[in-house]
C-alpha positions as CSV (number, residue, x, y, z in Angstrom):
1,M,48.1,46.2,-24.1
2,G,49.1,43.5,-26.6
3,L,48.6,45.4,-29.8
4,P,49.7,49.2,-30.0
5,D,47.4,51.4,-31.8
6,H,50.0,52.0,-34.6
7,H,49.9,48.4,-35.5
8,L,46.2,48.6,-36.3
9,T,45.4,48.8,-40.1
10,E,43.4,51.5,-41.6
11,G,39.7,51.1,-40.6
12,E,40.6,48.5,-37.9
13,Q,39.0,49.1,-34.4
14,R,40.0,47.6,-31.2
15,I,36.9,45.9,-29.7
16,R,38.6,44.3,-26.6
17,A,41.9,43.9,-25.0
18,F,42.5,41.5,-22.0
19,H,44.8,39.2,-20.1
20,P,43.9,35.7,-19.0
21,H,41.7,35.4,-16.0
22,W,43.1,36.5,-12.7
23,K,42.5,32.9,-11.3
24,R,46.0,32.1,-12.9
25,L,47.5,34.1,-10.1
26,V,45.9,32.3,-7.1
27,V,48.7,29.6,-6.9
28,P,51.5,32.1,-7.3
29,L,49.8,34.3,-4.7
30,L,49.6,31.3,-2.2
31,A,53.2,30.4,-3.0
32,L,54.3,34.1,-2.1
33,V,52.4,34.0,1.2
34,L,53.6,30.5,2.2
35,I,57.3,31.3,1.3
36,A,57.3,34.6,3.0
37,L,55.7,33.1,6.2
38,G,58.0,30.1,6.1
39,S,61.2,32.1,5.6
40,G,60.1,34.6,8.2
41,A,59.5,31.9,10.7
42,A,62.8,30.1,9.9
43,M,64.7,33.3,10.6
44,F,62.6,34.2,13.7
45,F,63.1,30.7,15.2
46,M,66.6,30.2,14.3
47,P,68.7,29.4,17.3
48,A,71.8,31.4,18.0
49,F,75.0,29.7,16.9
50,E,78.3,30.5,15.3
51,Y,77.3,30.5,11.7
52,E,73.8,32.1,12.3
53,A,74.4,35.0,9.9
54,Y,75.3,32.5,7.0
55,A,72.2,30.4,7.7
56,R,70.0,33.6,7.6
57,I,71.6,34.5,4.2
58,A,71.0,31.0,2.9
59,V,67.3,31.2,4.0
60,A,67.0,34.7,2.3
61,V,68.6,33.3,-0.9
62,L,66.5,30.2,-0.9
63,A,63.3,32.3,-0.3
64,V,64.2,34.7,-3.2
65,G,64.9,31.8,-5.5
66,L,61.5,30.2,-4.7
67,L,59.6,33.4,-4.9
68,T,61.2,34.0,-8.3
69,V,60.3,30.6,-9.7
70,W,56.8,30.2,-8.2
71,S,55.5,33.7,-7.9
72,F,57.5,36.2,-10.0
73,V,57.7,34.2,-13.2
74,P,54.0,33.2,-13.3
75,Y,53.0,36.8,-12.7
76,L,55.2,37.9,-15.6
77,Q,53.8,35.2,-17.8
78,W,50.3,36.3,-17.0
79,K,51.1,40.0,-17.4
80,N,52.8,39.5,-20.8
81,T,50.0,37.3,-22.3
82,S,47.3,39.4,-23.8
83,Y,44.5,38.9,-26.3
84,V,43.3,41.7,-28.5
85,L,40.0,41.4,-30.5
86,T,39.7,43.9,-33.3
87,S,37.3,44.3,-36.2
88,H,39.7,42.5,-38.5
89,R,41.6,40.0,-36.2
90,L,42.2,38.2,-32.9
91,T,45.7,38.6,-31.7
92,I,47.4,36.5,-29.2
93,S,50.6,37.8,-27.8
94,T,52.7,35.8,-25.3
95,G,56.2,35.8,-24.0
96,V,58.4,37.5,-21.4
97,L,61.8,37.5,-22.9
98,N,60.8,36.2,-26.3
99,K,57.7,37.6,-27.8
100,S,55.3,35.6,-29.9
101,N,52.4,37.2,-31.8
102,D,49.6,35.2,-33.4
103,D,47.0,36.9,-35.6
104,I,43.8,35.2,-36.7
105,P,42.1,37.1,-39.4
106,M,38.2,37.1,-39.0
107,S,37.9,36.0,-42.5
108,K,39.7,32.7,-41.8
109,V,37.7,32.0,-38.7
110,N,35.5,28.8,-39.2
111,T,34.2,27.9,-35.8
112,V,34.1,29.4,-32.3
113,S,33.1,27.6,-29.2
114,A,33.4,28.1,-25.5
115,D,33.6,25.6,-22.7
116,Q,33.2,26.2,-18.9
117,T,33.5,24.0,-15.9
118,L,31.3,24.7,-12.8
119,M,34.1,26.6,-11.1
120,E,34.7,28.7,-14.4
121,R,31.0,29.4,-14.5
122,I,31.2,30.7,-11.0
123,L,34.3,32.8,-11.8
124,G,33.0,34.0,-15.2
125,S,35.9,32.5,-17.2
126,G,36.3,29.7,-19.6
127,T,38.1,28.1,-22.6
128,L,37.6,29.6,-26.1
129,N,38.1,27.2,-29.0
130,V,38.8,28.9,-32.3
131,E,39.0,26.9,-35.6
132,S,40.5,28.6,-38.5
133,A,41.4,28.0,-42.2
134,G,45.0,29.0,-41.4
135,E,48.2,27.0,-40.8
136,Q,47.4,26.2,-37.1
137,G,43.8,25.2,-37.7
138,H,42.6,25.0,-34.1
139,I,43.7,27.3,-31.1
140,T,42.6,26.7,-27.6
141,L,42.7,29.8,-25.4
142,R,42.3,28.9,-21.7
143,D,41.2,31.2,-18.8
144,I,39.4,33.8,-20.9
145,P,37.7,36.3,-18.6
146,Q,34.0,37.2,-19.2
147,I,34.0,34.3,-21.7
148,Q,30.3,34.8,-22.9
149,E,30.9,38.6,-23.6
150,V,34.1,37.7,-25.6
151,R,32.4,35.1,-27.6
152,A,29.4,37.5,-28.4
153,E,31.9,40.2,-29.4
154,L,33.7,37.7,-31.5
155,F,30.6,36.5,-33.2
156,R,29.7,40.4,-34.0
157,A,33.1,40.9,-35.4
158,L,32.8,37.8,-37.4
159,D,29.4,38.9,-38.8
160,D,30.7,42.5,-39.6
161,A,33.7,40.9,-41.3
162,A,31.4,38.6,-43.3
163,D,29.1,41.5,-44.2
164,G,32.1,43.8,-45.3
165,D,31.3,46.4,-42.6
166,P,34.3,48.2,-41.3
C-alpha cells in the first residue's frame, strides 16, 4: 500500500502504512443506500404506461450516475490515498487516475502536532500537522486513524533519524 518495498532505500524500514480514517466513507455509504432505496422505490411504484421501459432505463441511468459521483469516486479517492511512515521519511500518495507522491524526509521535519475534535477523539482519528524545512513548509493531514499512535511512531522515527540510528 502506497510505497512498494522496492522503492525503499537501503536500511529503510516501513513503520506503518495506512489510509485515511474510515469515517470518510460514511457519507458515500449513506448516499449508496439512499440512491439504491430511492431508485428501487421509483421502479417499484412506477405506474404502467406506454413509455414505462424508457422511464425505468432513465431511473437506472440516473441512479448509476449518482452512485458513481457520490459513492464510487469518493471510495476510490479514499482507497488511493495512503500514508507510509518509514524510518527515513513520511510518504503521502494520492490520486486515482493521476498519482501524486510527496516525501518528507525525517531530517527536514521541524514540528509535529495533532488536533482532535470531540468526535475525532471518540473515533480515534485526528489531524496531523507536519512542519518541515522543505518547499511546502506545512502539511496538514486530515482524518488520520489512531492519531496518537501515529504521532508517537513519528516522534520515535524523528529521534532515531536525529541519533543516526538505522
